[in-house]
N, C-alpha and C positions, 0 to 999 in steps of 0.2 A: 752338449745335447740341446738341440733347438726345440722350442715348444711350438705346438701347432697354434694357428691363429684362432682366437675366439670368434665364432660366427653366430650371429642371430639373424634369422630370416623372417621377413614379413612379406606376404604376397598380397598385392592389391589387385583385385579383380574389378576393373573399371566398367567393363561392358561385355556381357556374354554375346551380344550381337556382333560386335566388331572383333572380338578375340584379342583386343589390346590387353597387354599385361604389364604391370610394373612391379618389379621385385625390389624390395629394399632390404639390404643386408647391413649389419653392423659388424665390421671386421676390425678387431682390436680397437674398438671405440671409434672407428672412422666409418661414416655412412657411405654406402655404395648403392646407387639406384640404377637398375637395369630396366630400360624401356624396350619391350618386345612388340613391334608392330606386325600386324597381319597385312602383308602385301599381296596375298593370293586371293583377294576378294573377287577378282574378275576372271579367275582361272577357268579356262575352257579350251577345247581343241582349237577353236578359232583365235583365241587370245593367248595361246601358249607363249610363255616367255615374257608376258606383259604383267607388270605389277602395278598396284594402285593402293595407296594407304587411305586417303580421304580426309575430309575436313573433320569428321566426327572423331577419329582417332587422334589427329593432330591437336584438336581443341581440348580433348580430355587430357592428353599428355601435357600440354602447356599449362592448363589449369592446375593439374596436380603438382607438377614440378615447380611452378611459380608460387604455390601455396606453402611449400616447404623448402627452406634454404638453411643448410647447416654449414658450419665452418668445416673446411677441408673435405667436403662431400665430393665423391667421384661419381660422375654420371656417364653411363654408357648406353648406346642404342643397339638394337638387333633388328634386322630385317632380312627377308629372304632374297628379294630381287636386288639387282645392282642399282646404286645411285650414280655411279660413273661407269663408263665403259672399261672393261678389264682386258679386252683383246685388241691387238693391233688393228685388225680388220674384222668386223663382224661378217659372218656368212649370210648370204641371202637365200639359203635353201629353205623354202617355205614348207617343205615336207617334214624336215627334221626339227624345225623351229629352234635352232640353237642360238637364240638371242636372249638377252635379259635386259629389261628396261623398266624402271619405275616411272610411270607416266607423270606423277607429281613429285619427282625427285627434288626439284628445287624447293618446293613447299616443305618437304620433309627436312631438307638441310637447313632451311631458314628457321624452322620450328626448333630443331635440335640445338642449333647455334644460339638462338635467342633464349633458350632454356638452360644454357650452360652445360650441354652435353659435350664431352671431350672427344669421344670416338664412337663410330658406328661400325658394326661388323655385319657382313652379308655372306651369303653362300651362292646358290643357284648354279653357276657354271663351274664351281669348285676350282677357280683360278686363284692361286696365292697372289695377293695384290695389296699394295699400300699406296695411299695418296693422302696428302693433306691439302685441304682446300680452304681458301679464305673468301668469305663473302663480305663485300662492302656495299651496303645499300643505303644511300642517303634518302631520308624520307620514307624509310621502311614502314609500311602500314601493317601492324600486327592485327590480324583479323579476329583475334581471340581476346585481346585486351584493348581498351579504348585508347585512341590517339596513335600518333606515329612517332617513330624514333629513328635514330641512326644505328643501323645494324653493322657491326664490324666484329667479326669473329672467325675463328679457325676451328676446323674439325678434322680429325683423322678418319679416313675411310679404309677399312681393312677387309679384304676378301679372303674367305677361308678356303683352304684346299680341302681335299677329301682323301682319307686313307682307304675307304672302301668302294668308291665309285668305279664303275667299269671304265677302262681306258678310253673307250669310244665316246664317253661322255665328258672327257676332260679337256676338250677343245685344244687350243694351241700348246698348252704346257705338256700334254701327253704323258704325265706321270702322276702318281699319287703323292700327296704331300699333306702336311698339317702345320698349323701355327702354334707357336709357344709364346704365351704372353708373360 
């Protein structure tokens, strides 16, 4: 008979204005931090499909994660809009706006990598997707901490499918799906 993991949860509400959330869990003695960014800040009919996180959320995320480092800690990110393209070719139909792009995607990736986040998950177009990206930036200037450094790190980017989305919203995959971690 297997035992269920012992889970203790701590919610850190960093800013009501930005909706950034960091949840810290202790699972069988191992810290798990989940950073949830609000990328829907500029959402409107004119900006449909465009995400933006902003310096305020990135700065708060980095300050918090860099102030707490634990052995064997696992760090994950969550965001709605895509950080990388998930479709072979994006459509240009401006009536349906079936695109997804985070305007400051590179800043988000650099922030997460420099803060030791291992993977980031997104939704939006509900396309099952996996990619691993390595960023090598000599003379990387960390805008939230003094000085510059050499950034060299890898992060997994995981796109979530959808069990319940209407097929007309599923873009090229055309079928409902879900991820198992």
